[in-house]
C-alpha positions in Angstrom: 12.9 53.7 22.7 14.0 53.7 19.0 16.9 51.8 19.8 15.3 49.3 21.5 12.9 48.4 18.5 15.7 48.2 16.1 17.6 46.1 18.2 14.4 43.8 18.3 13.6 43.9 14.8 17.3 42.8 14.1 17.0 40.0 16.4 13.7 38.7 14.9 15.6 39.1 11.6 18.4 36.8 12.7 16.0 34.2 14.1 13.9 34.1 10.9 17.5 33.6 9.0 18.6 30.7 11.6 15.5 28.9 12.0 15.7 27.5 8.3 19.2 26.8 8.5 18.9 24.8 11.9 16.1 22.9 10.2 17.4 21.8 7.1 20.3 20.7 9.8 17.9 18.1 11.1 15.3 17.4 8.6 16.3 15.5 5.4 13.9 14.9 2.4 14.6 12.4 -0.1 12.1 10.7 -2.6 11.4 10.1 -6.3 8.5 10.8 -8.7 7.5 8.8 -11.8 4.9 8.3 -14.4 4.6 5.1 -16.5 2.4 4.0 -19.4 1.9 0.3 -19.4 0.5 -1.7 -22.3 -0.1 -5.2 -21.4 -1.6 -8.5 -22.8 -2.1 -11.5 -20.1 -0.4 -9.8 -17.5 0.3 -12.4 -14.8 -1.9 -14.7 -17.1 -5.1 -13.3 -16.1 -6.1 -13.4 -19.6 -7.0 -9.4 -20.1 -5.4 -6.8 -22.1 -4.9 -3.7 -20.7 -3.4 -0.1 -21.4 -2.9 2.7 -18.8 -1.1 5.0 -17.2 0.1 5.4 -13.3 1.9 7.8 -11.3 3.4 7.8 -7.6 5.2 11.1 -5.7 7.3 9.0 -2.9 8.8 11.2 -0.1 10.9 10.1 2.8 11.9 12.0 5.6 14.4 11.6 8.1 14.5 13.8 11.4 17.6 14.1 13.1 16.5 14.1 17.0 20.0 13.7 18.6 23.5 12.0 17.5 22.1 8.6 18.0 18.4 8.7 17.4 16.7 9.5 13.9 13.2 9.4 12.8 11.8 8.2 9.8 8.8 8.6 7.8 8.2 7.3 4.1 4.9 8.0 2.3 3.5 7.6 -1.4 1.2 10.8 -2.0 -1.5 10.3 -4.4 -0.1 6.9 -6.1 -2.5 6.0 -8.7 -4.0 5.1 -12.5 -5.0 8.2 -14.9 -8.8 8.1 -15.0 -9.1 5.5 -12.6 -7.8 6.5 -9.1 -7.4 10.0 -10.9 -10.6 11.8 -12.5 -12.6 9.8 -14.2 -14.4 13.0 -16.3 -13.7 16.6 -16.6 -14.3 17.2 -12.8 -12.7 19.8 -10.3 -11.5 17.2 -8.0 -8.8 15.7 -9.4 -9.2 12.5 -7.5 -12.3 10.5 -7.4 -12.4 10.5 -3.7 -10.6 12.6 -0.9 -9.8 9.3 0.8 -7.0 7.0 0.4 -4.8 9.6 -1.2 -1.7 9.2 1.2 0.1 5.7 1.9 2.2 5.9 5.0 4.1 2.4 4.5 7.5 3.6 7.0 6.7 5.4 10.0 9.6 4.2 12.7 12.6 5.2 15.5 16.4 4.5 15.3 18.6 4.5 18.1 22.2 3.6 17.1 24.7 2.8 20.0 28.2 1.8 19.8 27.7 -2.0 20.6 23.5 -2.1 19.7 20.6 -0.9 17.6 16.8 -0.6 17.9 14.6 0.5 15.8 10.8 0.5 16.7 7.6 0.9 14.5 6.1 0.5 10.8 9.4 -0.4 9.1 10.8 -2.6 6.5 11.9 -6.0 7.4 13.7 -8.5 5.2 15.3 -12.2 5.3 17.3 -13.7 2.4 18.5 -12.4 -0.8 15.2 -14.5 -2.5 12.9 -12.3 0.0 12.0 -15.0 2.1 10.6 -12.5 4.4 10.0 -9.0 2.6 7.5 -6.6 4.0 6.8 -3.3 5.7 5.4 -4.4 9.0 5.0 -2.6 12.7 7.6 -4.5 14.9 11.0 -3.9 16.7 14.6 -4.8 15.2 17.8 -5.1 17.6 20.9 -5.5 16.7 23.7 -6.8 18.8 26.9 -5.1 17.1 30.3 -7.1 17.6 32.1 -6.4 14.3 32.7 -8.2 12.3 29.6 -10.2 13.3 25.7 -8.7 14.0 23.0 -10.7 15.5 19.5 -9.2 14.5 16.2 -10.0 16.5 13.4 -9.8 14.8 9.5 -8.8 16.1 6.6 -8.1 13.8 2.8 -8.1 14.7 0.7 -9.7 11.9 -2.9 -9.8 13.0 -4.5 -8.9 15.8 -7.7 -10.2 14.4 -10.2 -8.3 14.8 -9.8 -7.8 18.8 -7.1 -6.7 21.2 -8.7 -8.8 24.2 -6.6 -12.2 22.4 -9.6 -14.2 23.7 -12.2 -16.8 21.7 -11.3 -16.8 18.3 -9.2 -12.9 18.6 -5.6 -14.9 19.2 -3.0 -13.0 17.4 -0.4 -13.9 15.0 3.3 -12.9 15.4 6.3 -13.0 13.3 9.7 -14.0 15.4 13.2 -14.6 13.2 17.0 -14.7 14.1 19.9 -13.2 11.5 23.6 -13.6 12.2 25.5 -11.2 9.6 29.3 -11.7 8.8 31.0 -9.1 6.9 34.5 -8.8 5.4 36.0 -7.3 2.4 35.4 -10.0 0.1 32.6 -12.0 1.7 29.2 -11.6 3.5 27.0 -13.9 4.6 23.8 -14.5 6.7 22.5 -17.4 8.9 18.7 -17.1 9.2 15.7 -18.4 10.9 12.4 -17.2 10.9 8.6 -18.4 12.2 5.4 -17.5 12.8 3.4 -17.9 15.6 -0.5 -18.7 15.3 -2.7 -18.8 18.2 -5.7 -18.7 16.1 -7.9 -22.0 15.2 -6.0 -22.4 12.2 -2.5 -22.4 13.7 -0.9 -21.7 10.6 2.8 -21.8 11.4 5.5 -21.9 8.6 9.2 -21.9 9.5 12.1 -21.1 7.2 15.7 -21.5 7.9 18.9 -20.8 5.5 22.3 -19.4 4.6 22.7 -16.8 2.2 26.0 -15.1 0.9 27.6 -12.8 -1.6 31.4 -12.8 -2.4 33.9 -11.7 -5.0 35.7 -14.2 -6.9 38.8 -12.4 -9.0 35.9 -10.1 -11.8 32.8 -12.6 -10.8 30.3 -11.2 -8.3 28.4 -14.1 -6.6 25.3 -14.2 -4.8 24.0 -17.3 -3.0 21.4 -18.9 -0.8 19.8 -21.8 0.2 16.8 -22.0 2.3 14.5 -25.0 4.0 11.0 -24.6 4.9 8.9 -26.6 7.4 5.8 -26.2 10.0 2.3 -26.8 9.4 -1.7 -25.6 8.6 -4.8 -26.4 9.2 -4.6 -27.8 13.2 -1.5 -29.6 11.9 -3.4 -31.6 9.3 -1.4 -30.2 6.3 2.5 -29.9 6.6 4.9 -27.4 5.0 7.4 -28.5 2.7 10.4 -27.1 1.0 13.8 -26.5 -0.1 15.1 -24.0 -2.5 18.4 -22.7 -4.0 19.6 -19.3 -6.2 23.2 -19.2 -7.5 23.5 -16.2 -9.3 27.0 -14.6 -11.0 27.6 -11.9 -13.2 31.1 -9.9 -14.4 32.3 -7.0 -15.6 34.2 -8.3 -19.0 34.8 -4.8 -20.2 34.0 -1.1 -18.9 30.9 -1.1 -20.9 29.5 -4.9 -20.9 28.0 -6.7 -18.2 27.2 -10.5 -18.5 25.4 -12.7 -15.8 23.4 -16.1 -15.3 21.4 -17.6 -12.4 20.2 -20.9 -11.6 17.3 -21.5 -9.7 15.9 -25.1 -7.9 13.2 -25.9 -5.8 11.8 -29.2 -4.2 7.6 -29.6 -5.2 5.5 -32.8 -3.6 3.2 -35.0 -4.5 2.2 -35.8 -1.2 -1.7 -34.8 -0.7 -0.8 -33.6 3.3 1.7 -31.1 2.1 2.1 -27.9 0.7 5.4 -26.3 -0.7 6.5 -23.1 1.3 8.4 -20.5 -0.3 8.3 -17.3 2.1 6.3 -15.0 4.3 5.1 -12.4 2.3 3.0 -12.3 -0.4 4.8 -9.0 -2.0 6.7 -11.0 -4.2 9.6 -8.6 -5.5 11.9 -11.8 -6.2 11.2 -11.9 -9.9 14.1 -12.9 -11.7 12.6 -12.1 -15.2 12.3 -8.1 -13.9 15.2 -8.1 -12.1 17.8 -7.0 -14.5 15.8 -4.4 -15.6 15.1 -1.0 -14.3 11.6 -2.4 -13.4 12.9 -5.0 -10.7 9.9 -6.5 -8.9 6.9 -4.9 -10.8 6.0 -8.1 -13.0 6.8 -11.9 -13.1 7.5 -14.1 -16.3 5.5 -17.0 -14.4 1.6 -18.1 -13.6 2.5 -16.9 -10.0 4.6 -14.1 -9.2 6.6 -16.9 -6.9 9.3 -18.0 -8.8 10.1 -20.9 -6.6 6.5 -22.2 -7.1 5.8 -20.5 -10.7 2.7 -23.0 -11.5 1.1 -22.2 -7.9 0.7 -26.3 -7.9 3.6 -27.3 -5.1 5.4 -28.3 -8.2 8.9 -26.6 -7.4 11.4 -25.3 -10.1 14.4 -25.9 -12.1 15.0 -22.5 -14.0 18.3 -21.0 -15.5 18.3 -17.3 -16.6 21.1 -15.5 -18.9 22.0 -11.7 -19.3 23.9 -9.2 -20.7 24.0 -5.3 -20.1 25.7 -2.7 -22.6 26.5 1.0 -21.1 28.4 2.6 -24.4 28.1 5.8 -22.3 27.4 7.4 -19.1 23.4 8.7 -20.0 22.7 5.4 -22.0 22.1 1.6 -21.0 20.6 -1.5 -22.6 20.1 -5.1 -21.9 18.5 -8.1 -22.4 17.5 -11.5 -20.5 16.4 -15.1 -21.1 14.9 -17.4 -19.1 13.8 -21.0 -19.0 12.0 -22.5 -16.2 10.4 -26.2 -15.3 8.7 -27.7 -12.8 10.6 -30.1 -10.5 7.2 -32.0 -10.1 5.6 -32.4 -13.3 3.1 -34.9 -12.4 1.1 -32.2 -10.1 0.8 -29.4 -12.7 -0.6 -29.1 -16.2 2.5 -26.4 -16.9 5.1 -28.0 -18.6 7.7 -25.1 -19.1 7.9 -21.1 -19.0 10.5 -19.3 -21.6 10.8 -16.2 -21.4 13.3 -13.0 -22.7 13.2 -9.2 -21.8 14.8 -6.2 -23.7 15.4 -2.7 -21.7 16.7 0.7 -22.1 17.6 3.7 -19.9 18.4 7.3 -20.9 18.9 10.3 -18.8 17.1 13.5 -20.0 18.4 15.7 -17.1 19.9 16.1 -13.9 18.7 12.8 -11.9 15.8 12.6 -14.5 15.8 9.1 -16.3 13.4 7.5 -18.9 12.9 3.5 -18.9 11.6 1.8 -21.5 11.1 -2.7 -21.1 9.4 -5.1 -23.0 8.8 -8.6 -21.9 8.0 -11.8 -23.5 6.6 -15.1 -21.6 5.2 -18.3 -22.8 3.8 -21.2 -20.7 3.6 -24.6 -22.7 1.0 -26.9 -21.4 1.0 -30.6 -21.5 -1.4 -32.1 -24.5 -5.1 -32.0 -23.8 -4.5 -28.8 -21.3 -6.4 -25.3 -22.1 -3.8 -23.3 -23.6 -2.4 -20.6 -21.7 -1.8 -17.1 -24.0 1.6 -15.4 -23.8 2.0 -12.6 -21.4 3.4 -9.4 -23.3 4.5 -6.6 -21.3 5.5 -2.9 -22.2 6.5 -0.3 -19.7 7.7 2.9 -20.1 8.8 4.9 -17.6 9.8 9.0 -16.7 11.3 9.0 -13.3 12.8 12.2 -10.9 14.7 11.2 -8.1 15.6 13.6 -5.2 
């Protein structure tokens, strides 16, 4: 009996040591934690001055179910502003409320085979370099892999509109897209088309098609995209229009110095029954005046965050940017950028032009730990007789740990 007891204890101890190792092989966790300090004047040209701290803990989990099946989860834990989402007085509970403290933005299964793959669930979907589509949405993504060509079919559920019955005013809004990707050593290209099927009374049904590519010509890296919009809304009474072009280039002129430039162009419209359409998502992360900084996508330098319609008046845009980056050592980088933007159709807006610049720096404090700082200044000039718009000023500092 004593030997059996010793054997049982030994087996239990073995299982205790083996189980964590087995779990580690199946589960991978990544993410980051950040604390930011903001000091803004007229941010997003909203006319207010703000000074505050915020924080976010983001965790991503990948579960290896099998060699060809994985489950993914990404969540933001307790994202919010100090003194607003957090506290609001010296109280025992760290947050004002026990609700809305966990935001799950992605949860999906990935099935990958040699010739095809399927992703189902709430996932990230994107089209084009300028984020014609840029969203976390529930849906399906099916890929056919005939290397070097990959064909992707996308479906996303936008809205059930109050009920699952699809009767009367509860009709659905759905998104469909096709993307064909070609990849080789020196070139990557995409041809895409996407559209919304809206069965509601509004019948909001935009369509966008385009081509996008990246290439390397000697020491120069190129990124370009041309996209065209069509479709209609308001039961066909208003047409969607839009032709937009982006070209970006950068080059490492030395081990420490990188320089670059961008060109942006989008048609505007003066027709009363037309609206400029630039993308399916309203989560605008294609913001060139923050893209060169560590805070890419966090702020814009135009009256709207949509750089292809910066005035919000369907006026289009003509713009250029110049940027430089200097990295004297591995733990330090700094840079600057200048941008100038004006409407393509100036008769439909009071904004004459927008001039902006930013400066930024990063410093590695410890392993996977960085301190970032960026300053943005943006000035929108208006036509004579129109109300002045105060310049936008944003100073933001961030401490981030990535794991």
